[in-house]
mmCIF file of the N, C-alpha and C atoms, coordinates in Angstrom:
data_MODEL
# 
_entry.id   MODEL 
# 
loop_
_atom_site.group_PDB 
_atom_site.id 
_atom_site.type_symbol 
_atom_site.label_atom_id 
_atom_site.label_alt_id 
_atom_site.label_comp_id 
_atom_site.label_asym_id 
_atom_site.label_entity_id 
_atom_site.label_seq_id 
_atom_site.pdbx_PDB_ins_code 
_atom_site.Cartn_x 
_atom_site.Cartn_y 
_atom_site.Cartn_z 
_atom_site.occupancy 
_atom_site.B_iso_or_equiv 
_atom_site.pdbx_formal_charge 
_atom_site.auth_seq_id 
_atom_site.auth_comp_id 
_atom_site.auth_asym_id 
_atom_site.auth_atom_id 
_atom_site.pdbx_PDB_model_num 
ATOM 1   N N  . GLN A 1 1  ? -75.784 -97.546  53.874 1.00 0.00 ? 1  GLN A N  1 
ATOM 2   C CA . GLN A 1 1  ? -76.676 -96.914  52.921 1.00 0.00 ? 1  GLN A CA 1 
ATOM 3   C C  . GLN A 1 1  ? -76.120 -97.016  51.498 1.00 0.00 ? 1  GLN A C  1 
ATOM 4   N N  . LEU A 1 2  ? -74.814 -96.912  51.346 1.00 0.00 ? 2  LEU A N  1 
ATOM 5   C CA . LEU A 1 2  ? -74.203 -96.971  50.022 1.00 0.00 ? 2  LEU A CA 1 
ATOM 6   C C  . LEU A 1 2  ? -74.518 -98.293  49.326 1.00 0.00 ? 2  LEU A C  1 
ATOM 7   N N  . ILE A 1 3  ? -74.410 -99.397  50.058 1.00 0.00 ? 3  ILE A N  1 
ATOM 8   C CA . ILE A 1 3  ? -74.663 -100.696 49.440 1.00 0.00 ? 3  ILE A CA 1 
ATOM 9   C C  . ILE A 1 3  ? -76.102 -100.793 48.955 1.00 0.00 ? 3  ILE A C  1 
ATOM 10  N N  . ARG A 1 4  ? -77.039 -100.199 49.678 1.00 0.00 ? 4  ARG A N  1 
ATOM 11  C CA . ARG A 1 4  ? -78.448 -100.222 49.260 1.00 0.00 ? 4  ARG A CA 1 
ATOM 12  C C  . ARG A 1 4  ? -78.642 -99.413  47.975 1.00 0.00 ? 4  ARG A C  1 
ATOM 13  N N  . THR A 1 5  ? -77.985 -98.270  47.884 1.00 0.00 ? 5  THR A N  1 
ATOM 14  C CA . THR A 1 5  ? -78.082 -97.437  46.691 1.00 0.00 ? 5  THR A CA 1 
ATOM 15  C C  . THR A 1 5  ? -77.494 -98.159  45.480 1.00 0.00 ? 5  THR A C  1 
ATOM 16  N N  . VAL A 1 6  ? -76.326 -98.749  45.646 1.00 0.00 ? 6  VAL A N  1 
ATOM 17  C CA . VAL A 1 6  ? -75.682 -99.470  44.545 1.00 0.00 ? 6  VAL A CA 1 
ATOM 18  C C  . VAL A 1 6  ? -76.552 -100.644 44.108 1.00 0.00 ? 6  VAL A C  1 
ATOM 19  N N  . ALA A 1 7  ? -77.081 -101.403 45.064 1.00 0.00 ? 7  ALA A N  1 
ATOM 20  C CA . ALA A 1 7  ? -77.932 -102.553 44.737 1.00 0.00 ? 7  ALA A CA 1 
ATOM 21  C C  . ALA A 1 7  ? -79.182 -102.107 43.995 1.00 0.00 ? 7  ALA A C  1 
ATOM 22  N N  . GLU A 1 8  ? -79.785 -101.028 44.448 1.00 0.00 ? 8  GLU A N  1 
ATOM 23  C CA . GLU A 1 8  ? -81.000 -100.522 43.796 1.00 0.00 ? 8  GLU A CA 1 
ATOM 24  C C  . GLU A 1 8  ? -80.704 -100.103 42.358 1.00 0.00 ? 8  GLU A C  1 
ATOM 25  N N  . GLU A 1 9  ? -79.617 -99.373  42.158 1.00 0.00 ? 9  GLU A N  1 
ATOM 26  C CA . GLU A 1 9  ? -79.262 -98.925  40.812 1.00 0.00 ? 9  GLU A CA 1 
ATOM 27  C C  . GLU A 1 9  ? -78.895 -100.092 39.899 1.00 0.00 ? 9  GLU A C  1 
ATOM 28  N N  . ALA A 1 10 ? -78.360 -101.160 40.479 1.00 0.00 ? 10 ALA A N  1 
ATOM 29  C CA . ALA A 1 10 ? -77.971 -102.331 39.688 1.00 0.00 ? 10 ALA A CA 1 
ATOM 30  C C  . ALA A 1 10 ? -79.117 -103.319 39.518 1.00 0.00 ? 10 ALA A C  1 
ATOM 31  N N  . GLY A 1 11 ? -80.222 -103.059 40.193 1.00 0.00 ? 11 GLY A N  1 
ATOM 32  C CA . GLY A 1 11 ? -81.358 -103.970 40.113 1.00 0.00 ? 11 GLY A CA 1 
ATOM 33  C C  . GLY A 1 11 ? -81.125 -105.279 40.849 1.00 0.00 ? 11 GLY A C  1 
ATOM 34  N N  . VAL A 1 12 ? -80.337 -105.211 41.912 1.00 0.00 ? 12 VAL A N  1 
ATOM 35  C CA . VAL A 1 12 ? -79.994 -106.403 42.692 1.00 0.00 ? 12 VAL A CA 1 
ATOM 36  C C  . VAL A 1 12 ? -80.756 -106.370 44.010 1.00 0.00 ? 12 VAL A C  1 
ATOM 37  N N  . ARG A 1 13 ? -81.292 -107.531 44.387 1.00 0.00 ? 13 ARG A N  1 
ATOM 38  C CA . ARG A 1 13 ? -82.019 -107.631 45.654 1.00 0.00 ? 13 ARG A CA 1 
ATOM 39  C C  . ARG A 1 13 ? -81.042 -108.026 46.752 1.00 0.00 ? 13 ARG A C  1 
ATOM 40  N N  . LEU A 1 14 ? -81.055 -107.291 47.859 1.00 0.00 ? 14 LEU A N  1 
ATOM 41  C CA . LEU A 1 14 ? -80.212 -107.619 49.004 1.00 0.00 ? 14 LEU A CA 1 
ATOM 42  C C  . LEU A 1 14 ? -80.942 -108.586 49.927 1.00 0.00 ? 14 LEU A C  1 
ATOM 43  N N  . ALA A 1 15 ? -80.187 -109.421 50.615 1.00 0.00 ? 15 ALA A N  1 
ATOM 44  C CA . ALA A 1 15 ? -80.775 -110.295 51.630 1.00 0.00 ? 15 ALA A CA 1 
ATOM 45  C C  . ALA A 1 15 ? -81.295 -109.427 52.771 1.00 0.00 ? 15 ALA A C  1 
ATOM 46  N N  . GLU A 1 16 ? -82.400 -109.828 53.365 1.00 0.00 ? 16 GLU A N  1 
ATOM 47  C CA . GLU A 1 16 ? -82.961 -109.052 54.467 1.00 0.00 ? 16 GLU A CA 1 
ATOM 48  C C  . GLU A 1 16 ? -82.118 -109.176 55.727 1.00 0.00 ? 16 GLU A C  1 
ATOM 49  N N  . GLN A 1 17 ? -81.570 -110.353 55.969 1.00 0.00 ? 17 GLN A N  1 
ATOM 50  C CA . GLN A 1 17 ? -80.732 -110.591 57.145 1.00 0.00 ? 17 GLN A CA 1 
ATOM 51  C C  . GLN A 1 17 ? -79.290 -110.245 56.803 1.00 0.00 ? 17 GLN A C  1 
ATOM 52  N N  . GLU A 1 18 ? -78.645 -109.438 57.632 1.00 0.00 ? 18 GLU A N  1 
ATOM 53  C CA . GLU A 1 18 ? -77.239 -109.107 57.396 1.00 0.00 ? 18 GLU A CA 1 
ATOM 54  C C  . GLU A 1 18 ? -76.352 -110.249 57.867 1.00 0.00 ? 18 GLU A C  1 
ATOM 55  N N  . LEU A 1 19 ? -75.190 -110.374 57.246 1.00 0.00 ? 19 LEU A N  1 
ATOM 56  C CA . LEU A 1 19 ? -74.223 -111.386 57.659 1.00 0.00 ? 19 LEU A CA 1 
ATOM 57  C C  . LEU A 1 19 ? -73.413 -110.878 58.845 1.00 0.00 ? 19 LEU A C  1 
ATOM 58  N N  . TYR A 1 20 ? -73.025 -111.806 59.707 1.00 0.00 ? 20 TYR A N  1 
ATOM 59  C CA . TYR A 1 20 ? -72.088 -111.479 60.779 1.00 0.00 ? 20 TYR A CA 1 
ATOM 60  C C  . TYR A 1 20 ? -70.708 -111.548 60.153 1.00 0.00 ? 20 TYR A C  1 
ATOM 61  N N  . SER A 1 21 ? -69.884 -110.512 60.356 1.00 0.00 ? 21 SER A N  1 
ATOM 62  C CA . SER A 1 21 ? -68.590 -110.512 59.679 1.00 0.00 ? 21 SER A CA 1 
ATOM 63  C C  . SER A 1 21 ? -67.411 -110.389 60.637 1.00 0.00 ? 21 SER A C  1 
ATOM 64  N N  . ASP A 1 22 ? -67.410 -109.405 61.489 1.00 0.00 ? 22 ASP A N  1 
ATOM 65  C CA . ASP A 1 22 ? -66.244 -109.163 62.339 1.00 0.00 ? 22 ASP A CA 1 
ATOM 66  C C  . ASP A 1 22 ? -66.307 -109.851 63.692 1.00 0.00 ? 22 ASP A C  1 
ATOM 67  N N  . SER A 1 23 ? -67.502 -110.158 64.157 1.00 0.00 ? 23 SER A N  1 
ATOM 68  C CA . SER A 1 23 ? -67.632 -110.763 65.480 1.00 0.00 ? 23 SER A CA 1 
ATOM 69  C C  . SER A 1 23 ? -68.982 -111.448 65.600 1.00 0.00 ? 23 SER A C  1 
ATOM 70  N N  . ILE A 1 24 ? -69.146 -112.195 66.681 1.00 0.00 ? 24 ILE A N  1 
ATOM 71  C CA . ILE A 1 24 ? -70.428 -112.842 66.919 1.00 0.00 ? 24 ILE A CA 1 
ATOM 72  C C  . ILE A 1 24 ? -71.459 -111.774 67.281 1.00 0.00 ? 24 ILE A C  1 
ATOM 73  N N  . GLY A 1 25 ? -72.725 -112.143 67.234 1.00 0.00 ? 25 GLY A N  1 
ATOM 74  C CA . GLY A 1 25 ? -73.799 -111.206 67.520 1.00 0.00 ? 25 GLY A CA 1 
ATOM 75  C C  . GLY A 1 25 ? -74.008 -110.992 69.006 1.00 0.00 ? 25 GLY A C  1 
ATOM 76  N N  . ALA A 1 26 ? -74.883 -110.070 69.313 1.00 0.00 ? 26 ALA A N  1 
ATOM 77  C CA . ALA A 1 26 ? -75.230 -109.766 70.696 1.00 0.00 ? 26 ALA A CA 1 
ATOM 78  C C  . ALA A 1 26 ? -75.941 -110.957 71.331 1.00 0.00 ? 26 ALA A C  1 
ATOM 79  N N  . SER A 1 27 ? -75.867 -111.037 72.636 1.00 0.00 ? 27 SER A N  1 
ATOM 80  C CA . SER A 1 27 ? -76.532 -112.110 73.371 1.00 0.00 ? 27 SER A CA 1 
ATOM 81  C C  . SER A 1 27 ? -78.013 -112.160 73.011 1.00 0.00 ? 27 SER A C  1 
ATOM 82  N N  . GLY A 1 28 ? -78.499 -113.347 72.690 1.00 0.00 ? 28 GLY A N  1 
ATOM 83  C CA . GLY A 1 28 ? -79.900 -113.516 72.318 1.00 0.00 ? 28 GLY A CA 1 
ATOM 84  C C  . GLY A 1 28 ? -80.168 -113.378 70.831 1.00 0.00 ? 28 GLY A C  1 
ATOM 85  N N  . SER A 1 29 ? -79.165 -112.976 70.056 1.00 0.00 ? 29 SER A N  1 
ATOM 86  C CA . SER A 1 29 ? -79.333 -112.842 68.605 1.00 0.00 ? 29 SER A CA 1 
ATOM 87  C C  . SER A 1 29 ? -79.096 -114.198 67.947 1.00 0.00 ? 29 SER A C  1 
ATOM 88  N N  . PRO A 1 30 ? -79.469 -114.350 66.667 1.00 0.00 ? 30 PRO A N  1 
ATOM 89  C CA . PRO A 1 30 ? -79.241 -115.626 65.982 1.00 0.00 ? 30 PRO A CA 1 
ATOM 90  C C  . PRO A 1 30 ? -77.758 -116.000 65.873 1.00 0.00 ? 30 PRO A C  1 
ATOM 91  N N  . GLY A 1 31 ? -76.864 -115.053 66.058 1.00 0.00 ? 31 GLY A N  1 
ATOM 92  C CA . GLY A 1 31 ? -75.436 -115.319 65.930 1.00 0.00 ? 31 GLY A CA 1 
ATOM 93  C C  . GLY A 1 31 ? -74.672 -115.083 67.212 1.00 0.00 ? 31 GLY A C  1 
ATOM 94  N N  . ASP A 1 32 ? -75.262 -115.472 68.350 1.00 0.00 ? 32 ASP A N  1 
ATOM 95  C CA . ASP A 1 32 ? -74.639 -115.144 69.637 1.00 0.00 ? 32 ASP A CA 1 
ATOM 96  C C  . ASP A 1 32 ? -73.547 -116.117 70.092 1.00 0.00 ? 32 ASP A C  1 
ATOM 97  N N  . SER A 1 33 ? -73.179 -117.055 69.254 1.00 0.00 ? 33 SER A N  1 
ATOM 98  C CA . SER A 1 33 ? -72.003 -117.901 69.498 1.00 0.00 ? 33 SER A CA 1 
ATOM 99  C C  . SER A 1 33 ? -71.341 -118.126 68.141 1.00 0.00 ? 33 SER A C  1 
ATOM 100 N N  . TYR A 1 34 ? -70.116 -118.636 68.157 1.00 0.00 ? 34 TYR A N  1 
ATOM 101 C CA . TYR A 1 34 ? -69.422 -118.848 66.883 1.00 0.00 ? 34 TYR A CA 1 
ATOM 102 C C  . TYR A 1 34 ? -70.197 -119.806 65.985 1.00 0.00 ? 34 TYR A C  1 
ATOM 103 N N  . VAL A 1 35 ? -70.664 -120.924 66.545 1.00 0.00 ? 35 VAL A N  1 
ATOM 104 C CA . VAL A 1 35 ? -71.402 -121.909 65.750 1.00 0.00 ? 35 VAL A CA 1 
ATOM 105 C C  . VAL A 1 35 ? -72.705 -121.307 65.250 1.00 0.00 ? 35 VAL A C  1 
ATOM 106 N N  . ASP A 1 36 ? -73.450 -120.626 66.122 1.00 0.00 ? 36 ASP A N  1 
ATOM 107 C CA . ASP A 1 36 ? -74.717 -120.017 65.701 1.00 0.00 ? 36 ASP A CA 1 
ATOM 108 C C  . ASP A 1 36 ? -74.497 -118.944 64.641 1.00 0.00 ? 36 ASP A C  1 
ATOM 109 N N  . MET A 1 37 ? -73.384 -118.211 64.745 1.00 0.00 ? 37 MET A N  1 
ATOM 110 C CA . MET A 1 37 ? -73.058 -117.198 63.740 1.00 0.00 ? 37 MET A CA 1 
ATOM 111 C C  . MET A 1 37 ? -72.847 -117.865 62.380 1.00 0.00 ? 37 MET A C  1 
ATOM 112 N N  . GLN A 1 38 ? -72.110 -118.971 62.355 1.00 0.00 ? 38 GLN A N  1 
ATOM 113 C CA . GLN A 1 38 ? -71.862 -119.682 61.104 1.00 0.00 ? 38 GLN A CA 1 
ATOM 114 C C  . GLN A 1 38 ? -73.156 -120.248 60.524 1.00 0.00 ? 38 GLN A C  1 
ATOM 115 N N  . VAL A 1 39 ? -74.013 -120.791 61.388 1.00 0.00 ? 39 VAL A N  1 
ATOM 116 C CA . VAL A 1 39 ? -75.306 -121.321 60.942 1.00 0.00 ? 39 VAL A CA 1 
ATOM 117 C C  . VAL A 1 39 ? -76.152 -120.198 60.364 1.00 0.00 ? 39 VAL A C  1 
ATOM 118 N N  . SER A 1 40 ? -76.227 -119.069 61.068 1.00 0.00 ? 40 SER A N  1 
ATOM 119 C CA . SER A 1 40 ? -77.028 -117.934 60.605 1.00 0.00 ? 40 SER A CA 1 
ATOM 120 C C  . SER A 1 40 ? -76.521 -117.413 59.265 1.00 0.00 ? 40 SER A C  1 
ATOM 121 N N  . ASN A 1 41 ? -75.205 -117.249 59.125 1.00 0.00 ? 41 ASN A N  1 
ATOM 122 C CA . ASN A 1 41 ? -74.643 -116.768 57.863 1.00 0.00 ? 41 ASN A CA 1 
ATOM 123 C C  . ASN A 1 41 ? -74.931 -117.741 56.723 1.00 0.00 ? 41 ASN A C  1 
ATOM 124 N N  . THR A 1 42 ? -74.783 -119.032 56.993 1.00 0.00 ? 42 THR A N  1 
ATOM 125 C CA . THR A 1 42 ? -75.046 -120.038 55.959 1.00 0.00 ? 42 THR A CA 1 
ATOM 126 C C  . THR A 1 42 ? -76.506 -120.009 55.536 1.00 0.00 ? 42 THR A C  1 
ATOM 127 N N  . GLN A 1 43 ? -77.408 -119.937 56.504 1.00 0.00 ? 43 GLN A N  1 
ATOM 128 C CA . GLN A 1 43 ? -78.839 -119.873 56.183 1.00 0.00 ? 43 GLN A CA 1 
ATOM 129 C C  . GLN A 1 43 ? -79.161 -118.625 55.370 1.00 0.00 ? 43 GLN A C  1 
ATOM 130 N N  . THR A 1 44 ? -78.586 -117.495 55.750 1.00 0.00 ? 44 THR A N  1 
ATOM 131 C CA . THR A 1 44 ? -78.838 -116.245 55.033 1.00 0.00 ? 44 THR A CA 1 
ATOM 132 C C  . THR A 1 44 ? -78.385 -116.349 53.582 1.00 0.00 ? 44 THR A C  1 
ATOM 133 N N  . ILE A 1 45 ? -77.201 -116.893 53.358 1.00 0.00 ? 45 ILE A N  1 
ATOM 134 C CA . ILE A 1 45 ? -76.676 -117.023 51.994 1.00 0.00 ? 45 ILE A CA 1 
ATOM 135 C C  . ILE A 1 45 ? -77.515 -117.990 51.176 1.00 0.00 ? 45 ILE A C  1 
ATOM 136 N N  . VAL A 1 46 ? -77.827 -119.150 51.736 1.00 0.00 ? 46 VAL A N  1 
ATOM 137 C CA . VAL A 1 46 ? -78.610 -120.157 51.010 1.00 0.00 ? 46 VAL A CA 1 
ATOM 138 C C  . VAL A 1 46 ? -79.988 -119.611 50.656 1.00 0.00 ? 46 VAL A C  1 
ATOM 139 N N  . GLU A 1 47 ? -80.650 -118.966 51.613 1.00 0.00 ? 47 GLU A N  1 
ATOM 140 C CA . GLU A 1 47 ? -81.985 -118.423 51.349 1.00 0.00 ? 47 GLU A CA 1 
ATOM 141 C C  . GLU A 1 47 ? -81.939 -117.291 50.324 1.00 0.00 ? 47 GLU A C  1 
ATOM 142 N N  . ALA A 1 48 ? -80.876 -116.467 50.356 1.00 0.00 ? 48 ALA A N  1 
ATOM 143 C CA . ALA A 1 48 ? -80.748 -115.388 49.374 1.00 0.00 ? 48 ALA A CA 1 
ATOM 144 C C  . ALA A 1 48 ? -80.560 -115.945 47.965 1.00 0.00 ? 48 ALA A C  1 
ATOM 145 N N  . LEU A 1 49 ? -79.983 -117.141 47.880 1.00 0.00 ? 49 LEU A N  1 
ATOM 146 C CA . LEU A 1 49 ? -79.811 -117.809 46.588 1.00 0.00 ? 49 LEU A CA 1 
ATOM 147 C C  . LEU A 1 49 ? -81.023 -118.669 46.244 1.00 0.00 ? 49 LEU A C  1 
ATOM 148 N N  . GLN A 1 50 ? -82.082 -118.498 47.009 1.00 0.00 ? 50 GLN A N  1 
ATOM 149 C CA . GLN A 1 50 ? -83.369 -119.176 46.828 1.00 0.00 ? 50 GLN A CA 1 
ATOM 150 C C  . GLN A 1 50 ? -83.275 -120.677 47.059 1.00 0.00 ? 50 GLN A C  1 
ATOM 151 N N  . GLY A 1 51 ? -82.373 -121.070 47.930 1.00 0.00 ? 51 GLY A N  1 
ATOM 152 C CA . GLY A 1 51 ? -82.264 -122.470 48.329 1.00 0.00 ? 51 GLY A CA 1 
ATOM 153 C C  . GLY A 1 51 ? -83.050 -122.715 49.606 1.00 0.00 ? 51 GLY A C  1 
ATOM 154 N N  . GLU A 1 52 ? -82.983 -123.922 50.091 1.00 0.00 ? 52 GLU A N  1 
ATOM 155 C CA . GLU A 1 52 ? -83.678 -124.291 51.319 1.00 0.00 ? 52 GLU A CA 1 
ATOM 156 C C  . GLU A 1 52 ? -82.664 -124.823 52.321 1.00 0.00 ? 52 GLU A C  1 
ATOM 157 N N  . THR A 1 53 ? -82.930 -124.583 53.596 1.00 0.00 ? 53 THR A N  1 
ATOM 158 C CA . THR A 1 53 ? -82.073 -125.099 54.652 1.00 0.00 ? 53 THR A CA 1 
ATOM 159 C C  . THR A 1 53 ? -82.881 -126.020 55.556 1.00 0.00 ? 53 THR A C  1 
ATOM 160 N N  . ALA A 1 54 ? -82.186 -126.916 56.203 1.00 0.00 ? 54 ALA A N  1 
ATOM 161 C CA . ALA A 1 54 ? -82.797 -127.803 57.193 1.00 0.00 ? 54 ALA A CA 1 
ATOM 162 C C  . ALA A 1 54 ? -82.317 -127.357 58.574 1.00 0.00 ? 54 ALA A C  1 
ATOM 163 N N  . PRO A 1 55 ? -83.108 -127.586 59.604 1.00 0.00 ? 55 PRO A N  1 
ATOM 164 C CA . PRO A 1 55 ? -82.670 -127.213 60.957 1.00 0.00 ? 55 PRO A CA 1 
ATOM 165 C C  . PRO A 1 55 ? -81.340 -127.884 61.305 1.00 0.00 ? 55 PRO A C  1 
ATOM 166 N N  . PHE A 1 56 ? -80.489 -127.167 62.000 1.00 0.00 ? 56 PHE A N  1 
ATOM 167 C CA . PHE A 1 56 ? -79.189 -127.689 62.408 1.00 0.00 ? 56 PHE A CA 1 
ATOM 168 C C  . PHE A 1 56 ? -79.087 -127.614 63.913 1.00 0.00 ? 56 PHE A C  1 
ATOM 169 N N  . GLU A 1 57 ? -78.800 -128.730 64.538 1.00 0.00 ? 57 GLU A N  1 
ATOM 170 C CA . GLU A 1 57 ? -78.605 -128.782 65.980 1.00 0.00 ? 57 GLU A CA 1 
ATOM 171 C C  . GLU A 1 57 ? -77.187 -129.268 66.250 1.00 0.00 ? 57 GLU A C  1 
ATOM 172 N N  . PRO A 1 58 ? -76.298 -128.367 66.701 1.00 0.00 ? 58 PRO A N  1 
ATOM 173 C CA . PRO A 1 58 ? -74.927 -128.805 66.981 1.00 0.00 ? 58 PRO A CA 1 
ATOM 174 C C  . PRO A 1 58 ? -74.904 -129.802 68.131 1.00 0.00 ? 58 PRO A C  1 
ATOM 175 N N  . ASN A 1 59 ? -73.925 -130.695 68.131 1.00 0.00 ? 59 ASN A N  1 
ATOM 176 C CA . ASN A 1 59 ? -73.803 -131.713 69.188 1.00 0.00 ? 59 ASN A CA 1 
ATOM 177 C C  . ASN A 1 59 ? -73.435 -131.104 70.501 1.00 0.00 ? 59 ASN A C  1 
# 
C-alpha cells in the first residue's frame, strides 16, 4: 500500500503486473518457472516503459 501512496503523490503510474522478485510464481502463473519468470518480468518492464514485446518461446 505504501508504494501506491507514494506513486500517487508523486504522480507516477505503477505497472499493473507486479514483478517476481524473491521466487518464481505459483503453478499456472505467468512466472511459474525461472525462464517464464524472467520473460514475465521483462515484458512487464518493457510495457511499463511503453515499449512492445514479441512472443518468446524458449528452446
